C-alpha positions as CSV (number, residue, x, y, z in Angstrom):
1,M,38.8,78.7,22.4
2,L,35.0,78.4,22.2
3,V,33.2,75.6,24.0
4,R,29.7,74.4,22.9
5,T,26.9,74.8,25.4
6,Q,23.2,74.7,25.2
7,V,20.8,77.5,26.4
8,L,17.1,77.4,26.3
9,F,15.1,80.5,25.5
10,D,11.4,81.1,25.3
11,E,10.0,81.7,21.8
12,D,9.6,85.4,22.2
13,T,13.2,85.9,23.4
14,L,14.6,83.7,20.6
15,R,12.6,85.7,18.1
16,K,14.0,88.9,19.4
17,L,17.6,87.5,19.4
18,K,17.2,86.3,15.8
19,A,15.8,89.7,14.7
20,A,18.6,91.6,16.5
21,A,21.3,89.3,15.0
22,E,19.9,89.6,11.5
23,E,19.7,93.4,11.9
24,Q,23.3,93.5,12.9
25,G,24.5,91.0,10.3
26,R,25.7,88.6,13.0
27,S,24.9,85.1,14.1
28,V,22.7,84.5,17.1
29,S,25.6,82.7,18.8
30,D,27.9,85.8,18.3
31,L,25.2,88.1,19.6
32,V,24.5,85.9,22.7
33,R,28.2,85.7,23.5
34,Q,28.5,89.5,23.3
35,L,25.4,90.1,25.4
36,V,26.5,87.6,28.1
37,E,30.0,89.2,28.2
38,S,28.5,92.7,28.5
39,G,26.1,91.5,31.3
40,L,29.0,89.9,33.2
41,E,31.1,93.1,32.9
42,H,28.2,95.2,34.0
43,Q,27.7,93.0,37.0
44,R,31.4,93.2,37.9
45,Q,31.3,97.0,37.6
46,Q,28.2,97.1,39.9
47,E,29.9,94.9,42.5
48,L,33.0,97.1,42.3
49,Q,30.9,100.2,42.8
50,Q,29.2,98.7,45.8
51,F,32.5,97.7,47.3
52,E,33.9,101.2,46.8
53,A,30.8,102.7,48.4
54,L,31.2,100.4,51.4
55,L,34.9,101.4,51.7
56,G,33.8,105.1,51.5
57,K,31.4,104.5,54.4
58,L,34.1,102.7,56.4
59,R,36.4,105.6,55.8
60,Q,33.7,108.1,56.9
61,I,33.0,106.0,60.1
62,R,36.8,105.9,60.8
63,E,37.1,109.6,60.4
64,E,34.1,110.3,62.6
65,N,35.4,108.0,65.3
66,A,38.9,109.6,65.1
67,A,37.4,113.0,65.5
68,K,35.2,111.8,68.4
69,Y,37.6,109.6,70.2
70,G,41.0,110.5,68.8
71,E,43.3,108.5,66.5
72,V,43.4,104.8,67.1
73,E,46.6,102.9,66.8
74,T,46.1,100.6,63.8
75,D,49.2,98.5,63.8
76,L,49.5,97.4,67.4
77,L,51.2,94.1,66.5
78,E,54.1,96.0,64.9
79,K,54.4,98.3,67.9
80,V,54.5,95.3,70.2
81,R,57.2,93.7,68.1
82,E,59.3,96.8,68.1
83,E,59.0,97.1,71.9
84,R,59.9,93.4,72.4
85,S,62.9,93.8,70.1
86,R,64.1,96.8,72.1
87,E,63.6,95.0,75.4
88,L,65.6,91.9,74.1
89,G,68.3,94.2,72.8
90,E,68.6,95.8,76.3
91,L,68.8,92.4,77.9
92,L,71.4,91.1,75.5
93,W,73.6,94.1,75.1
94,G,72.8,96.2,78.1
C-alpha cells in the first residue's frame, strides 16, 4: 500500500529527477521510491559491514588475550549453577 507524502527538492534536483524519469520511461514518484529504497538498503548494508568489522576486531582482541593470558571462562553462571546443583544433590541424597 502506498501512502502519500510530500518532499521538497531544489529546482536543480527536481530537474535531474524529471530528466532521469523521462529517460527511463517512469514517473518521478516511481523513480524517487526506487532511489529511496536503494539508499536505505545501501545504508543497511554499510551498517551491517561496520558491525561485522567490529565483531572481527572483538574476536581478534579475544584471541590475542587468550594467547597472552590463557582461555577465559565465558559461562561462569552456568558453571556456578552446575556446582550448586551438585552440592544440593550431595546434601539431599548423600
